[in-house]
N, C-alpha and C positions, 0 to 999 in steps of 0.2 A: 886612454883606452875607454871603451864602453864598459859599463858595469856588467860583469859576466853573470851568466846563469850556469849553475853547476848542478850535477845530478845529486840526488839524495835518496838513500835507501830507508824508507819509513813504511810501517804497516798501514794498510788502508782498511776501510770497512767492506771492501770488495772481497769476495770469497771464491775459492776454486770449486770444482765439481763435488768435492767431498765436504764442502762447507767450512773449510779452513781459511783463515784470513790470508790474503796475499799482499805483497808490497804495492804501494801506490803505483799505478801504471806509468811507464816511462814518459809518456807525453805530458803528464802532469808533475812528475817527480823531479822538478828542477827549480832552483831558486837562487837568489843572490847570496854571496858568501856570508854576509851578516845574518841573513834569515836562516841559512843553513846552520850556523853556530847556535842561533837562538832555539831552533827546533830540536837540535841534538841535545842541548842543555835541558830543555823542558822534558824531553823523552827520558833522560837520565834521572831528573828530579822526581818525576812521577813514578818511575820504577822503584825508587827508594821508598815511596809511600804506598806501594802496592797497586799503583794504577798504570795505565798505558796511554801513550799518545798515539791515537789512531786517526788518520786523516781521511776525509772524503774528497778533498780538493786542495790544490796548491796552484801551480802555474796553469794559466789558460792562454792559448794563442788568440789572435784576433778572431779566427774562425770559431774557436771554442767559446769565446765570450759572446759572439754573435748568436750562436746556437742557444746558449743559456738564456740570453735575452729573449730570443724568439720563443723558446719553450715557456718562459714565464708569460709572455703575451698570449700564447695560445691556451694556457691553463692557469687561470687566475689564482688557483690554490697553491701553485708552486711558489717557493720563496722568491722574493724580488731579486732579479739580477739585472744590473744596468747594461746599457748598450756598450759596444766596444769604445775604449778610450776613457772609461769611468770606473775601472776596478783595479785595485792593487794586485789582484790575481794576475793581471796582464804583465806585471813587472816582476813576477816571482816574489812578491812581498806580502801575500795574504794566504792564509790557510784556514780550512774549516775542520773542526775536530768532532770526534764522537764524544759528546759530553758525558754519557753514561760510563765510558771507559776510564775516565780520569780518576774515579773513585775518591775524589775529594770535593768539598764544596766549591762551587764556581768562584766565590769570592777569594778563596785560597789560591785557586789557579790564577786569578787575576793578579794577585800579589806576586806569585811566582813568575808570571809572564812579564810584569813590569820590571823585574830585576834583570831581564835580558833584552829590554827594549821592545817588548811586544805589547800592543794595546788592543783592547776590544773595540768593537764598532758601536756597541750599545752603551747606554749610560748607567744601567744598573745590573748587577750580577744576578740576574734571575733567569734560571735555565729554561723557563717556559717561553721566554720572549723570542720572537723571530730574530735570527742572526746572532743568537747567544753563542753560537758555535764559531763565529767568524772572528779571526784575529789577524793583526797586521804588524809587520816590522817595517816601519816607514823610514827609518834611518834619517839621513839628512833632508829628505823630502818633507819632513815635518816642518822644516824651516819655511818652506813655501806655504804650508798651511798657516803658520803663524803670521807670515808676511801678508798674505791676502786676507786673513781674518781681521787684521787691523785696518784693512782698507775696504771692508764691506764685501769681500768675495771676489774682486777682480772682474775680468772680462766675462767669466762664466756665471758670476754671481754666487759662486760656491768655492770657498777656500779648499774644501776637500777635493773637489774636481781638479783644481789647479795643482795640488800636491800629487794627485794620481797622474796627471799629464806629465809632470816632471819625472816621475818614476819610470813611466813607460818610455819617454824620450831617452832616458839615461841608458837604456839597454839597446838603443838604436832602432826602436820601432816608432813609426810615425803615428800621430793622432789625427784622425780625419779632419778635425777643425782647423789644422794648420796646413792642409792641402800639401803643396810641394815645398813648404818652408820648414822642413825637418831640421836642417842645420841651424837656421836662424833661431827657431824656437828652443832648440837644445842649448844654444849659446846663452839665450836669455835665462832659461831655467837654471843653468849653471852659474850665471852671475848672481842670481838671487841666493843660491846655496853658498856662494863665496862672500855673501854679506853686502852685495851692492843693491842700491835702490834704483831699479830701471823702469818703474811704472808697471804697465800691464805685460803679461806674458801673451803676446799676440803674433809672434813670428816676424815682427817688423823691427829691424835694427835702427832705432831712432837715436836722437841726441843723448838720451839718458843711458841707453845701452852702450853707445860708443864711449861715453864718459866713464862708465864702469870698466870697460876694457882698457881705457887709457890709464886708469888708476892701477891696473895690473901690469902696465907696461906694454900693452898690446894696442895696435892701431888697426881698426877694422877696414878691410878691403873686400869688396864683393868677390873679386876673382880669387882671393885667398881665404875665403871664409872657412873652408874645411881645415886649413892649417891653423886658423884662429881657434876653431873648435877643439882641435887636437891639443893646442897649448892650454886652453881652459880646462880640458879634461885631465890633463896632467896635474894641474893645480888642485883639482878636486881629489885626485888620487892621493896626493900628499896630505890634503886636509882631512880626508875621510878614508884612511887606509883600510879599515875594517870592511868597507863596502866593496872593495876591489880585490883584497887579498884572498886568493883561492885557498880553501880549506886543505890542509896538508894531506888528509886521507884520500882526497880525490884529485890531487894535483897530478 
């Protein structure tokens, strides 16, 4: 199965006509099951310390990411937002918080976040830095980051972008650079998550990708590539159950 996106009820910094905070709008209020658990845990932990987890952003569709990118280009003072295909927001794995609402030092929130598999995108816990509000639950896609970081960045020259591509592909959404090779690219990113060395993530099922499949007991056939993908995804579901198991409260 594809990694599912499930709804989440979380406060946002958006307000109603009376000035009261409202939940994050439904178009953004969805994420992967492991991200859901992480956000819910952080919300509870902050409440125990007198703070609140208030989001300004979570999931973005292709169109939403494209708009954010275009808005950045048209107004250089807006925070940087990458083009579609380059943000964990598009996989329901990134969220932006209201730093003032957490009521604890950012470094303490970093430690709290690390305990539930959430990482910042900046290198130092300084609230004045751009993107200090941005956090990610990368899950098994961190494996792609590590894989390509050890190889100089892969086809894109960026281990981060490779990891993002994998996360987006895992929910069944194409990445423009793969054109019509969604199935092939998803098979490849899945193989890397399963520990196989297949070379580049390029949408081309070559000898190394085929060898990786054979090690899993699967023989690649173009006509049956969707069935092959289904089999690989079932292996992923068994290896990383937390990324696929729907949260009980929303099942």
